[in-house]
A tleap script that builds the chain and sets N, CA, C and O, in Angstrom:
source leaprc.protein.ff14SB
mol = sequence {
  NMET SER ILE TRP LYS SER PRO LEU SER VAL
  GLU ILE LEU ASP ALA LEU ASN ALA GLY THR
  VAL SER GLU THR LEU GLY VAL GLU PHE LEU
  GLU VAL GLY PRO ASP PHE LEU ARG ALA ARG
  VAL PRO VAL ASP ARG ARG THR ARG GLN PRO
  TYR GLY ILE LEU HIE GLY GLY VAL SER VAL
  VAL LEU ALA GLU THR LEU GLY SER CYS GLY
  ALA THR TYR SER CYS THR PRO GLY HIE ARG
  ALA VAL GLY LEU ASP ILE ASN ALA ASN HIE
  LEU ARG ALA THR ALA GLU GLY HIE VAL THR
  GLY THR SER ARG PRO VAL HIE LEU GLY ARG
  THR THR GLN VAL TRP GLN ILE ASP LEU HIE
  ASN ASP ALA GLY GLU LEU THR CYS VAL SER
  ARG ILE THR VAL ALA ILE LEU ALA PRO CARG
}
set mol.1.N position { 0.838 -1.188 0.000 }
set mol.1.CA position { 0.000 0.000 0.000 }
set mol.1.C position { 0.883 1.252 0.000 }
set mol.1.O position { 1.876 1.325 0.724 }
set mol.2.N position { 0.514 2.206 -0.801 }
set mol.2.CA position { 1.302 3.427 -0.953 }
set mol.2.C position { 1.026 4.428 0.173 }
set mol.2.O position { -0.104 4.564 0.642 }
set mol.3.N position { 2.081 5.121 0.591 }
set mol.3.CA position { 1.942 6.170 1.613 }
set mol.3.C position { 1.683 7.538 0.992 }
set mol.3.O position { 1.405 8.497 1.712 }
set mol.4.N position { 1.769 7.641 -0.328 }
set mol.4.CA position { 1.681 8.949 -0.992 }
set mol.4.C position { 0.237 9.420 -1.040 }
set mol.4.O position { -0.653 8.677 -1.454 }
set mol.5.N position { 0.008 10.667 -0.612 }
set mol.5.CA position { -1.343 11.232 -0.565 }
set mol.5.C position { -1.615 12.179 -1.722 }
set mol.5.O position { -2.716 12.713 -1.853 }
set mol.6.N position { -0.609 12.384 -2.556 }
set mol.6.CA position { -0.739 13.187 -3.772 }
set mol.6.C position { -0.040 12.423 -4.883 }
set mol.6.O position { 0.860 11.629 -4.610 }
set mol.7.N position { -0.438 12.649 -6.137 }
set mol.7.CA position { 0.251 11.976 -7.237 }
set mol.7.C position { 1.753 12.254 -7.173 }
set mol.7.O position { 2.176 13.376 -6.893 }
set mol.8.N position { 2.552 11.220 -7.436 }
set mol.8.CA position { 3.999 11.357 -7.322 }
set mol.8.C position { 4.695 10.485 -8.352 }
set mol.8.O position { 4.343 9.322 -8.549 }
set mol.9.N position { 5.692 11.074 -9.007 }
set mol.9.CA position { 6.502 10.362 -9.994 }
set mol.9.C position { 7.880 11.001 -10.035 }
set mol.9.O position { 8.093 12.076 -9.474 }
set mol.10.N position { 8.803 10.341 -10.695 }
set mol.10.CA position { 10.142 10.907 -10.894 }
set mol.10.C position { 10.034 12.245 -11.617 }
set mol.10.O position { 10.749 13.190 -11.285 }
set mol.11.N position { 9.153 12.329 -12.592 }
set mol.11.CA position { 8.988 13.568 -13.356 }
set mol.11.C position { 8.472 14.713 -12.476 }
set mol.11.O position { 8.919 15.851 -12.617 }
set mol.12.N position { 7.550 14.420 -11.587 }
set mol.12.CA position { 7.039 15.443 -10.664 }
set mol.12.C position { 8.157 15.925 -9.742 }
set mol.12.O position { 8.282 17.125 -9.495 }
set mol.13.N position { 8.965 15.005 -9.236 }
set mol.13.CA position { 10.076 15.378 -8.351 }
set mol.13.C position { 11.128 16.194 -9.094 }
set mol.13.O position { 11.668 17.156 -8.548 }
set mol.14.N position { 11.420 15.815 -10.334 }
set mol.14.CA position { 12.369 16.595 -11.142 }
set mol.14.C position { 11.867 18.025 -11.325 }
set mol.14.O position { 12.638 18.976 -11.194 }
set mol.15.N position { 10.575 18.180 -11.627 }
set mol.15.CA position { 10.004 19.516 -11.829 }
set mol.15.C position { 10.028 20.324 -10.529 }
set mol.15.O position { 10.320 21.520 -10.546 }
set mol.16.N position { 9.723 19.677 -9.409 }
set mol.16.CA position { 9.723 20.350 -8.108 }
set mol.16.C position { 11.106 20.899 -7.769 }
set mol.16.O position { 11.217 21.971 -7.175 }
set mol.17.N position { 12.140 20.186 -8.134 }
set mol.17.CA position { 13.503 20.555 -7.763 }
set mol.17.C position { 14.254 21.328 -8.838 }
set mol.17.O position { 15.438 21.621 -8.672 }
set mol.18.N position { 13.587 21.661 -9.935 }
set mol.18.CA position { 14.224 22.466 -10.986 }
set mol.18.C position { 14.605 23.833 -10.419 }
set mol.18.O position { 13.810 24.476 -9.733 }
set mol.19.N position { 15.823 24.263 -10.712 }
set mol.19.CA position { 16.279 25.571 -10.270 }
set mol.19.C position { 16.714 25.627 -8.816 }
set mol.19.O position { 16.929 26.715 -8.283 }
set mol.20.N position { 16.847 24.490 -8.167 }
set mol.20.CA position { 17.250 24.444 -6.757 }
set mol.20.C position { 18.689 23.955 -6.628 }
set mol.20.O position { 19.323 23.592 -7.619 }
set mol.21.N position { 19.189 23.948 -5.412 }
set mol.21.CA position { 20.540 23.438 -5.156 }
set mol.21.C position { 20.654 21.979 -5.595 }
set mol.21.O position { 21.718 21.554 -6.044 }
set mol.22.N position { 19.586 21.217 -5.473 }
set mol.22.CA position { 19.624 19.813 -5.891 }
set mol.22.C position { 19.930 19.690 -7.376 }
set mol.22.O position { 20.750 18.865 -7.779 }
set mol.23.N position { 19.279 20.500 -8.180 }
set mol.23.CA position { 19.549 20.474 -9.619 }
set mol.23.C position { 20.976 20.932 -9.899 }
set mol.23.O position { 21.665 20.336 -10.727 }
set mol.24.N position { 21.423 21.979 -9.223 }
set mol.24.CA position { 22.778 22.498 -9.420 }
set mol.24.C position { 23.830 21.430 -9.137 }
set mol.24.O position { 24.842 21.357 -9.835 }
set mol.25.N position { 23.600 20.609 -8.126 }
set mol.25.CA position { 24.561 19.564 -7.759 }
set mol.25.C position { 24.399 18.287 -8.577 }
set mol.25.O position { 25.183 17.350 -8.421 }
set mol.26.N position { 23.387 18.240 -9.450 }
set mol.26.CA position { 23.203 17.079 -10.320 }
set mol.26.C position { 22.386 15.953 -9.724 }
set mol.26.O position { 22.484 14.814 -10.181 }
set mol.27.N position { 21.574 16.245 -8.704 }
set mol.27.CA position { 20.728 15.207 -8.117 }
set mol.27.C position { 19.768 14.694 -9.184 }
set mol.27.O position { 19.125 15.469 -9.892 }
set mol.28.N position { 19.687 13.376 -9.281 }
set mol.28.CA position { 18.834 12.714 -10.271 }
set mol.28.C position { 17.879 11.774 -9.534 }
set mol.28.O position { 18.318 10.833 -8.874 }
set mol.29.N position { 16.584 12.028 -9.647 }
set mol.29.CA position { 15.600 11.133 -9.040 }
set mol.29.C position { 15.520 9.867 -9.877 }
set mol.29.O position { 15.493 9.920 -11.107 }
set mol.30.N position { 15.483 8.729 -9.196 }
set mol.30.CA position { 15.526 7.440 -9.879 }
set mol.30.C position { 14.248 6.632 -9.757 }
set mol.30.O position { 13.830 5.977 -10.712 }
set mol.31.N position { 13.620 6.675 -8.575 }
set mol.31.CA position { 12.508 5.760 -8.339 }
set mol.31.C position { 11.589 6.289 -7.248 }
set mol.31.O position { 12.025 6.883 -6.262 }
set mol.32.N position { 10.300 6.051 -7.463 }
set mol.32.CA position { 9.277 6.280 -6.447 }
set mol.32.C position { 8.661 4.920 -6.153 }
set mol.32.O position { 8.014 4.327 -7.016 }
set mol.33.N position { 8.861 4.427 -4.935 }
set mol.33.CA position { 8.265 3.161 -4.525 }
set mol.33.C position { 7.041 3.410 -3.667 }
set mol.33.O position { 6.691 4.565 -3.422 }
set mol.34.N position { 6.384 2.365 -3.206 }
set mol.34.CA position { 5.174 2.553 -2.404 }
set mol.34.C position { 5.423 3.249 -1.066 }
set mol.34.O position { 4.519 3.876 -0.513 }
set mol.35.N position { 6.659 3.136 -0.540 }
set mol.35.CA position { 6.988 3.787 0.733 }
set mol.35.C position { 8.428 4.289 0.758 }
set mol.35.O position { 9.023 4.412 1.828 }
set mol.36.N position { 8.983 4.575 -0.400 }
set mol.36.CA position { 10.357 5.080 -0.449 }
set mol.36.C position { 10.577 5.937 -1.686 }
set mol.36.O position { 9.842 5.848 -2.670 }
set mol.37.N position { 11.616 6.774 -1.610 }
set mol.37.CA position { 12.100 7.549 -2.753 }
set mol.37.C position { 13.573 7.236 -2.920 }
set mol.37.O position { 14.275 6.974 -1.943 }
set mol.38.N position { 14.047 7.263 -4.177 }
set mol.38.CA position { 15.461 7.006 -4.444 }
set mol.38.C position { 15.977 8.048 -5.432 }
set mol.38.O position { 15.330 8.363 -6.431 }
set mol.39.N position { 17.164 8.573 -5.121 }
set mol.39.CA position { 17.828 9.545 -5.998 }
set mol.39.C position { 19.330 9.367 -5.840 }
set mol.39.O position { 19.799 8.731 -4.896 }
set mol.40.N position { 20.074 9.935 -6.777 }
set mol.40.CA position { 21.533 9.851 -6.687 }
set mol.40.C position { 22.160 11.181 -7.052 }
set mol.40.O position { 21.538 12.043 -7.674 }
set mol.41.N position { 23.416 11.319 -6.642 }
set mol.41.CA position { 24.189 12.514 -6.953 }
set mol.41.C position { 25.541 12.047 -7.488 }
set mol.41.O position { 26.104 11.079 -6.976 }
set mol.42.N position { 26.072 12.723 -8.513 }
set mol.42.CA position { 27.388 12.334 -9.017 }
set mol.42.C position { 28.495 12.829 -8.092 }
set mol.42.O position { 28.355 13.850 -7.420 }
set mol.43.N position { 29.580 12.096 -8.072 }
set mol.43.CA position { 30.782 12.561 -7.385 }
set mol.43.C position { 31.673 13.131 -8.483 }
set mol.43.O position { 32.353 12.395 -9.198 }
set mol.44.N position { 31.655 14.461 -8.602 }
set mol.44.CA position { 32.394 15.137 -9.671 }
set mol.44.C position { 32.901 16.486 -9.163 }
set mol.44.O position { 32.865 16.753 -7.962 }
set mol.45.N position { 33.365 17.323 -10.063 }
set mol.45.CA position { 33.968 18.608 -9.672 }
set mol.45.C position { 33.004 19.493 -8.884 }
set mol.45.O position { 33.444 20.309 -8.074 }
set mol.46.N position { 31.701 19.346 -9.105 }
set mol.46.CA position { 30.712 20.155 -8.377 }
set mol.46.C position { 30.523 19.691 -6.945 }
set mol.46.O position { 30.152 20.483 -6.078 }
set mol.47.N position { 30.775 18.419 -6.689 }
set mol.47.CA position { 30.365 17.826 -5.415 }
set mol.47.C position { 31.528 17.345 -4.542 }
set mol.47.O position { 31.317 16.898 -3.415 }
set mol.48.N position { 32.748 17.437 -5.063 }
set mol.48.CA position { 33.913 17.004 -4.268 }
set mol.48.C position { 34.420 18.132 -3.386 }
set mol.48.O position { 34.301 19.307 -3.732 }
set mol.49.N position { 34.985 17.765 -2.243 }
set mol.49.CA position { 35.691 18.724 -1.402 }
set mol.49.C position { 37.164 18.734 -1.826 }
set mol.49.O position { 37.549 17.930 -2.675 }
set mol.50.N position { 37.994 19.613 -1.269 }
set mol.50.CA position { 39.370 19.767 -1.747 }
set mol.50.C position { 40.221 18.495 -1.726 }
set mol.50.O position { 41.211 18.417 -2.454 }
set mol.51.N position { 39.866 17.501 -0.916 }
set mol.51.CA position { 40.654 16.269 -0.848 }
set mol.51.C position { 40.213 15.224 -1.864 }
set mol.51.O position { 40.705 14.095 -1.850 }
set mol.52.N position { 39.283 15.597 -2.751 }
set mol.52.CA position { 38.892 14.715 -3.843 }
set mol.52.C position { 37.791 13.723 -3.532 }
set mol.52.O position { 37.527 12.825 -4.331 }
set mol.53.N position { 37.143 13.869 -2.387 }
set mol.53.CA position { 36.041 12.973 -2.043 }
set mol.53.C position { 34.743 13.774 -1.947 }
set mol.53.O position { 34.757 15.003 -1.865 }
set mol.54.N position { 33.629 13.054 -1.958 }
set mol.54.CA position { 32.326 13.714 -1.873 }
set mol.54.C position { 32.251 14.583 -0.621 }
set mol.54.O position { 32.559 14.126 0.480 }
set mol.55.N position { 31.847 15.818 -0.793 }
set mol.55.CA position { 31.678 16.761 0.317 }
set mol.55.C position { 30.531 16.276 1.199 }
set mol.55.O position { 29.469 15.913 0.694 }
set mol.56.N position { 30.741 16.270 2.507 }
set mol.56.CA position { 29.704 15.827 3.430 }
set mol.56.C position { 28.426 16.632 3.321 }
set mol.56.O position { 27.334 16.098 3.519 }
set mol.57.N position { 28.552 17.913 3.008 }
set mol.57.CA position { 27.366 18.747 2.841 }
set mol.57.C position { 26.505 18.307 1.672 }
set mol.57.O position { 25.286 18.474 1.699 }
set mol.58.N position { 27.129 17.747 0.647 }
set mol.58.CA position { 26.371 17.243 -0.505 }
set mol.58.C position { 25.555 16.021 -0.088 }
set mol.58.O position { 24.413 15.855 -0.518 }
set mol.59.N position { 26.142 15.173 0.746 }
set mol.59.CA position { 25.378 14.032 1.272 }
set mol.59.C position { 24.149 14.521 2.029 }
set mol.59.O position { 23.075 13.928 1.926 }
set mol.60.N position { 24.305 15.597 2.787 }
set mol.60.CA position { 23.187 16.142 3.555 }
set mol.60.C position { 22.151 16.776 2.624 }
set mol.60.O position { 20.950 16.661 2.869 }
set mol.61.N position { 22.600 17.441 1.566 }
set mol.61.CA position { 21.649 17.991 0.585 }
set mol.61.C position { 20.818 16.863 -0.023 }
set mol.61.O position { 19.598 16.982 -0.131 }
set mol.62.N position { 21.472 15.770 -0.420 }
set mol.62.CA position { 20.741 14.638 -0.988 }
set mol.62.C position { 19.758 14.073 0.039 }
set mol.62.O position { 18.602 13.804 -0.290 }
set mol.63.N position { 20.209 13.895 1.266 }
set mol.63.CA position { 19.337 13.348 2.311 }
set mol.63.C position { 18.148 14.264 2.590 }
set mol.63.O position { 17.012 13.798 2.679 }
set mol.64.N position { 18.407 15.566 2.726 }
set mol.64.CA position { 17.310 16.494 3.017 }
set mol.64.C position { 16.332 16.573 1.853 }
set mol.64.O position { 15.122 16.674 2.060 }
set mol.65.N position { 16.843 16.528 0.647 }
set mol.65.CA position { 15.969 16.543 -0.526 }
set mol.65.C position { 15.039 15.336 -0.508 }
set mol.65.O position { 13.832 15.477 -0.701 }
set mol.66.N position { 15.594 14.160 -0.280 }
set mol.66.CA position { 14.778 12.943 -0.269 }
set mol.66.C position { 13.783 12.931 0.890 }
set mol.66.O position { 12.617 12.584 0.700 }
set mol.67.N position { 14.230 13.304 2.079 }
set mol.67.CA position { 13.334 13.304 3.233 }
set mol.67.C position { 12.233 14.341 3.122 }
set mol.67.O position { 11.078 14.069 3.450 }
set mol.68.N position { 12.590 15.530 2.661 }
set mol.68.CA position { 11.592 16.600 2.525 }
set mol.68.C position { 10.575 16.285 1.437 }
set mol.68.O position { 9.383 16.538 1.608 }
set mol.69.N position { 11.039 15.737 0.322 }
set mol.69.CA position { 10.099 15.355 -0.741 }
set mol.69.C position { 9.166 14.252 -0.251 }
set mol.69.O position { 7.965 14.287 -0.518 }
set mol.70.N position { 9.716 13.279 0.461 }
set mol.70.CA position { 8.874 12.220 1.012 }
set mol.70.C position { 7.818 12.769 1.950 }
set mol.70.O position { 6.654 12.376 1.880 }
set mol.71.N position { 8.220 13.671 2.823 }
set mol.71.CA position { 7.274 14.265 3.773 }
set mol.71.C position { 6.206 15.082 3.058 }
set mol.71.O position { 5.027 15.017 3.406 }
set mol.72.N position { 6.621 15.846 2.064 }
set mol.72.CA position { 5.683 16.694 1.326 }
set mol.72.C position { 4.572 15.882 0.682 }
set mol.72.O position { 3.411 16.290 0.707 }
set mol.73.N position { 4.913 14.745 0.108 }
set mol.73.CA position { 3.925 13.965 -0.632 }
set mol.73.C position { 3.211 12.915 0.214 }
set mol.73.O position { 2.290 12.256 -0.270 }
set mol.74.N position { 3.621 12.750 1.466 }
set mol.74.CA position { 2.919 11.802 2.335 }
set mol.74.C position { 2.042 12.505 3.376 }
set mol.74.O position { 1.357 11.844 4.157 }
set mol.75.N position { 2.063 13.840 3.388 }
set mol.75.CA position { 1.179 14.555 4.316 }
set mol.75.C position { -0.111 14.947 3.589 }
set mol.75.O position { -0.211 14.828 2.368 }
set mol.76.N position { -1.070 15.403 4.343 }
set mol.76.CA position { -2.364 15.791 3.791 }
set mol.76.C position { -2.184 16.870 2.729 }
set mol.76.O position { -1.474 17.848 2.965 }
set mol.77.N position { -2.814 16.712 1.558 }
set mol.77.CA position { -2.686 17.738 0.515 }
set mol.77.C position { -3.039 19.122 1.053 }
set mol.77.O position { -4.007 19.289 1.795 }
set mol.78.N position { -2.236 20.107 0.665 }
set mol.78.CA position { -2.411 21.476 1.133 }
set mol.78.C position { -1.539 21.803 2.329 }
set mol.78.O position { -1.241 22.972 2.572 }
set mol.79.N position { -1.125 20.794 3.079 }
set mol.79.CA position { -0.213 21.000 4.205 }
set mol.79.C position { 1.215 21.133 3.676 }
set mol.79.O position { 1.500 20.772 2.534 }
set mol.80.N position { 2.111 21.658 4.524 }
set mol.80.CA position { 3.512 21.844 4.134 }
set mol.80.C position { 4.412 21.112 5.106 }
set mol.80.O position { 4.133 21.032 6.302 }
set mol.81.N position { 5.494 20.582 4.569 }
set mol.81.CA position { 6.508 19.929 5.398 }
set mol.81.C position { 7.727 20.842 5.453 }
set mol.81.O position { 8.273 21.217 4.415 }
set mol.82.N position { 8.154 21.199 6.666 }
set mol.82.CA position { 9.334 22.053 6.835 }
set mol.82.C position { 10.298 21.382 7.804 }
set mol.82.O position { 9.893 20.812 8.818 }
set mol.83.N position { 11.571 21.461 7.472 }
set mol.83.CA position { 12.582 20.788 8.266 }
set mol.83.C position { 12.745 21.378 9.655 }
set mol.83.O position { 12.740 22.597 9.830 }
set mol.84.N position { 12.891 20.497 10.644 }
set mol.84.CA position { 13.189 20.895 12.020 }
set mol.84.C position { 14.617 20.525 12.398 }
set mol.84.O position { 15.301 21.289 13.078 }
set mol.85.N position { 15.066 19.351 11.956 }
set mol.85.CA position { 16.380 18.851 12.351 }
set mol.85.C position { 16.848 17.823 11.330 }
set mol.85.O position { 16.049 17.054 10.796 }
set mol.86.N position { 18.154 17.819 11.065 }
set mol.86.CA position { 18.746 16.774 10.238 }
set mol.86.C position { 20.101 16.432 10.827 }
set mol.86.O position { 20.826 17.303 11.308 }
set mol.87.N position { 20.426 15.155 10.782 }
set mol.87.CA position { 21.771 14.739 11.178 }
set mol.87.C position { 22.283 13.747 10.153 }
set mol.87.O position { 21.510 13.134 9.417 }
set mol.88.N position { 23.590 13.597 10.117 }
set mol.88.CA position { 24.210 12.675 9.167 }
set mol.88.C position { 25.464 12.089 9.789 }
set mol.88.O position { 26.277 12.800 10.378 }
set mol.89.N position { 25.604 10.790 9.648 }
set mol.89.CA position { 26.822 10.102 10.047 }
set mol.89.C position { 27.523 9.653 8.772 }
set mol.89.O position { 27.015 8.805 8.038 }
set mol.90.N position { 28.692 10.228 8.517 }
set mol.90.CA position { 29.472 9.896 7.321 }
set mol.90.C position { 30.339 8.694 7.657 }
set mol.90.O position { 31.200 8.770 8.534 }
set mol.91.N position { 30.115 7.586 6.963 }
set mol.91.CA position { 30.730 6.311 7.318 }
set mol.91.C position { 31.860 5.885 6.390 }
set mol.91.O position { 32.773 5.174 6.811 }
set mol.92.N position { 31.807 6.311 5.140 }
set mol.92.CA position { 32.797 5.875 4.158 }
set mol.92.C position { 32.934 6.951 3.094 }
set mol.92.O position { 31.933 7.472 2.603 }
set mol.93.N position { 34.165 7.286 2.736 }
set mol.93.CA position { 34.420 8.289 1.697 }
set mol.93.C position { 34.148 7.695 0.317 }
set mol.93.O position { 34.304 6.494 0.093 }
set mol.94.N position { 33.734 8.576 -0.606 }
set mol.94.CA position { 33.512 8.180 -1.992 }
set mol.94.C position { 34.209 9.188 -2.889 }
set mol.94.O position { 33.997 10.393 -2.754 }
set mol.95.N position { 35.046 8.700 -3.810 }
set mol.95.CA position { 35.842 9.583 -4.659 }
set mol.95.C position { 35.378 9.618 -6.108 }
set mol.95.O position { 35.798 10.498 -6.860 }
set mol.96.N position { 34.528 8.692 -6.518 }
set mol.96.CA position { 34.083 8.665 -7.918 }
set mol.96.C position { 32.733 7.970 -8.024 }
set mol.96.O position { 32.254 7.347 -7.077 }
set mol.97.N position { 32.139 8.093 -9.197 }
set mol.97.CA position { 30.858 7.442 -9.443 }
set mol.97.C position { 29.689 8.251 -8.918 }
set mol.97.O position { 29.624 9.466 -9.100 }
set mol.98.N position { 28.776 7.570 -8.271 }
set mol.98.CA position { 27.574 8.187 -7.711 }
set mol.98.C position { 27.368 7.719 -6.279 }
set mol.98.O position { 27.870 6.672 -5.870 }
set mol.99.N position { 26.626 8.509 -5.536 }
set mol.99.CA position { 26.091 8.095 -4.241 }
set mol.99.C position { 24.575 8.111 -4.399 }
set mol.99.O position { 23.992 9.106 -4.829 }
set mol.100.N position { 23.951 6.999 -4.047 }
set mol.100.CA position { 22.507 6.840 -4.193 }
set mol.100.C position { 21.863 6.804 -2.819 }
set mol.100.O position { 22.301 6.076 -1.928 }
set mol.101.N position { 20.812 7.605 -2.662 }
set mol.101.CA position { 20.097 7.672 -1.394 }
set mol.101.C position { 18.704 7.087 -1.505 }
set mol.101.O position { 18.025 7.251 -2.518 }
set mol.102.N position { 18.288 6.406 -0.455 }
set mol.102.CA position { 16.936 5.869 -0.360 }
set mol.102.C position { 16.328 6.363 0.947 }
set mol.102.O position { 16.902 6.170 2.019 }
set mol.103.N position { 15.164 7.000 0.854 }
set mol.103.CA position { 14.489 7.524 2.046 }
set mol.103.C position { 13.246 6.697 2.341 }
set mol.103.O position { 12.492 6.320 1.445 }
set mol.104.N position { 13.061 6.430 3.630 }
set mol.104.CA position { 11.876 5.709 4.105 }
set mol.104.C position { 11.398 6.367 5.399 }
set mol.104.O position { 12.209 6.846 6.192 }
set mol.105.N position { 10.085 6.391 5.610 }
set mol.105.CA position { 9.584 6.995 6.847 }
set mol.105.C position { 9.833 6.103 8.055 }
set mol.105.O position { 9.709 4.880 7.989 }
set mol.106.N position { 10.184 6.747 9.153 }
set mol.106.CA position { 10.282 6.087 10.453 }
set mol.106.C position { 9.006 6.373 11.239 }
set mol.106.O position { 8.512 5.520 11.976 }
set mol.107.N position { 8.478 7.597 11.070 }
set mol.107.CA position { 7.270 8.035 11.782 }
set mol.107.C position { 6.507 8.995 10.874 }
set mol.107.O position { 7.066 9.983 10.398 }
set mol.108.N position { 5.236 8.703 10.637 }
set mol.108.CA position { 4.361 9.588 9.859 }
set mol.108.C position { 3.235 10.064 10.767 }
set mol.108.O position { 2.160 9.466 10.803 }
set mol.109.N position { 3.488 11.131 11.491 }
set mol.109.CA position { 2.493 11.664 12.412 }
set mol.109.C position { 1.695 12.800 11.802 }
set mol.109.O position { 1.965 13.239 10.684 }
set mol.110.N position { 0.715 13.265 12.549 }
set mol.110.CA position { -0.137 14.359 12.085 }
set mol.110.C position { 0.616 15.679 12.035 }
set mol.110.O position { 0.379 16.490 11.140 }
set mol.111.N position { 1.530 15.910 12.995 }
set mol.111.CA position { 2.245 17.190 13.061 }
set mol.111.C position { 3.754 17.064 12.854 }
set mol.111.O position { 4.427 18.067 12.622 }
set mol.112.N position { 4.285 15.863 12.934 }
set mol.112.CA position { 5.715 15.647 12.662 }
set mol.112.C position { 5.905 14.350 11.891 }
set mol.112.O position { 5.092 13.427 11.960 }
set mol.113.N position { 7.006 14.316 11.157 }
set mol.113.CA position { 7.435 13.097 10.483 }
set mol.113.C position { 8.934 12.942 10.698 }
set mol.113.O position { 9.658 13.925 10.853 }
set mol.114.N position { 9.388 11.690 10.706 }
set mol.114.CA position { 10.812 11.377 10.773 }
set mol.114.C position { 11.126 10.440 9.617 }
set mol.114.O position { 10.435 9.444 9.401 }
set mol.115.N position { 12.183 10.773 8.873 }
set mol.115.CA position { 12.605 9.982 7.717 }
set mol.115.C position { 14.053 9.544 7.882 }
set mol.115.O position { 14.898 10.314 8.339 }
set mol.116.N position { 14.328 8.308 7.509 }
set mol.116.CA position { 15.678 7.737 7.497 }
set mol.116.C position { 16.151 7.705 6.049 }
set mol.116.O position { 15.427 7.249 5.164 }
set mol.117.N position { 17.356 8.187 5.813 }
set mol.117.CA position { 17.927 8.197 4.472 }
set mol.117.C position { 19.276 7.496 4.530 }
set mol.117.O position { 20.183 7.929 5.242 }
set mol.118.N position { 19.402 6.407 3.773 }
set mol.118.CA position { 20.652 5.656 3.689 }
set mol.118.C position { 21.288 5.921 2.334 }
set mol.118.O position { 20.634 5.808 1.297 }
set mol.119.N position { 22.565 6.274 2.350 }
set mol.119.CA position { 23.311 6.548 1.124 }
set mol.119.C position { 24.331 5.440 0.895 }
set mol.119.O position { 25.019 5.012 1.822 }
set mol.120.N position { 24.419 4.980 -0.355 }
set mol.120.CA position { 25.344 3.916 -0.744 }
set mol.120.C position { 26.157 4.354 -1.958 }
set mol.120.O position { 25.677 5.124 -2.790 }
set mol.121.N position { 27.389 3.860 -2.055 }
set mol.121.CA position { 28.201 4.108 -3.248 }
set mol.121.C position { 27.836 3.094 -4.332 }
set mol.121.O position { 26.966 2.247 -4.130 }
set mol.122.N position { 28.504 3.186 -5.481 }
set mol.122.CA position { 28.184 2.296 -6.597 }
set mol.122.C position { 28.461 0.831 -6.285 }
set mol.122.O position { 27.880 -0.053 -6.914 }
set mol.123.N position { 29.337 0.562 -5.325 }
set mol.123.CA position { 29.633 -0.817 -4.916 }
set mol.123.C position { 28.608 -1.347 -3.912 }
set mol.123.O position { 28.699 -2.494 -3.474 }
set mol.124.N position { 27.626 -0.502 -3.546 }
set mol.124.CA position { 26.604 -0.914 -2.594 }
set mol.124.C position { 27.002 -0.753 -1.142 }
set mol.124.O position { 26.287 -1.209 -0.250 }
set mol.125.N position { 28.143 -0.105 -0.891 }
set mol.125.CA position { 28.615 0.099 0.477 }
set mol.125.C position { 27.927 1.315 1.096 }
set mol.125.O position { 27.764 2.344 0.442 }
set mol.126.N position { 27.531 1.189 2.344 }
set mol.126.CA position { 26.876 2.280 3.062 }
set mol.126.C position { 27.886 3.398 3.315 }
set mol.126.O position { 28.932 3.175 3.924 }
set mol.127.N position { 27.563 4.605 2.840 }
set mol.127.CA position { 28.482 5.738 2.986 }
set mol.127.C position { 28.000 6.759 4.012 }
set mol.127.O position { 28.810 7.465 4.613 }
set mol.128.N position { 26.696 6.838 4.212 }
set mol.128.CA position { 26.143 7.843 5.118 }
set mol.128.C position { 24.761 7.394 5.575 }
set mol.128.O position { 23.984 6.839 4.799 }
set mol.129.N position { 24.471 7.643 6.839 }
set mol.129.CA position { 23.142 7.412 7.400 }
set mol.129.C position { 22.650 8.755 7.917 }
set mol.129.O position { 23.335 9.421 8.693 }
set mol.130.N position { 21.464 9.146 7.482 }
set mol.130.CA position { 20.925 10.445 7.868 }
set mol.130.C position { 19.490 10.282 8.345 }
set mol.130.O position { 18.785 9.356 7.946 }
set mol.131.N position { 19.079 11.195 9.203 }
set mol.131.CA position { 17.704 11.208 9.684 }
set mol.131.C position { 17.234 12.655 9.725 }
set mol.131.O position { 17.934 13.535 10.226 }
set mol.132.N position { 16.038 12.887 9.191 }
set mol.132.CA position { 15.466 14.230 9.185 }
set mol.132.C position { 14.118 14.202 9.901 }
set mol.132.O position { 13.328 13.273 9.734 }
set mol.133.N position { 13.875 15.233 10.695 }
set mol.133.CA position { 12.587 15.447 11.349 }
set mol.133.C position { 11.958 16.676 10.717 }
set mol.133.O position { 12.603 17.717 10.586 }
set mol.134.N position { 10.692 16.549 10.324 }
set mol.134.CA position { 9.990 17.673 9.704 }
set mol.134.C position { 8.701 17.957 10.468 }
set mol.134.O position { 8.086 17.061 11.046 }
set mol.135.N position { 8.315 19.221 10.452 }
set mol.135.CA position { 7.019 19.632 10.991 }
set mol.135.C position { 6.024 19.667 9.843 }
set mol.135.O position { 6.366 20.071 8.731 }
set mol.136.N position { 4.812 19.250 10.106 }
set mol.136.CA position { 3.737 19.311 9.120 }
set mol.136.C position { 2.848 20.489 9.501 }
set mol.136.O position { 2.208 20.484 10.553 }
set mol.137.N position { 2.817 21.490 8.637 }
set mol.137.CA position { 2.070 22.720 8.908 }
set mol.137.C position { 0.772 22.742 8.110 }
set mol.137.O position { 0.739 22.356 6.942 }
set mol.138.N position { -0.290 23.198 8.754 }
set mol.138.CA position { -1.587 23.332 8.098 }
set mol.138.C position { -1.527 24.441 7.056 }
set mol.138.O position { -0.650 25.303 7.117 }
set mol.139.N position { -2.454 24.425 6.101 }
set mol.139.CA position { -2.475 25.496 5.096 }
set mol.139.C position { -2.594 26.865 5.748 }
set mol.139.O position { -3.193 27.009 6.814 }
set mol.140.N position { -2.026 27.854 5.105 }
set mol.140.CA position { -2.083 29.235 5.619 }
set mol.140.C position { -3.427 29.844 5.367 }
set mol.140.O position { -3.660 30.997 5.728 }
savepdb mol mol.pdb
quit
């Protein structure tokens, strides 16, 4: 059973993120599942830090993008999801290829949601674990 309360597709997510930091960094949405979203970011000149590995902030951008999009489309239509807190544990450096993130809800409440985002490199190794808490706001 799907958790999405509004129509959702890769194309809708691409349009939502056009002109944002996610697009600038090359985030590519890959899949919308019944209870998860998947996207990836390239490890390239835009996303590396001076030591040649993926910048930790880019991992957080990918995680926040996935968690916020998940919250937005799983809350009541007309409501808004806004970030309250995000954390990330960087577990393994990545110097090339892509990092792919998958977000799944931990808690879908009426006023708050918590999402877990796991990032993996192209070899399938876990590179970062992130969790975002969002507030669900009623229409203005």
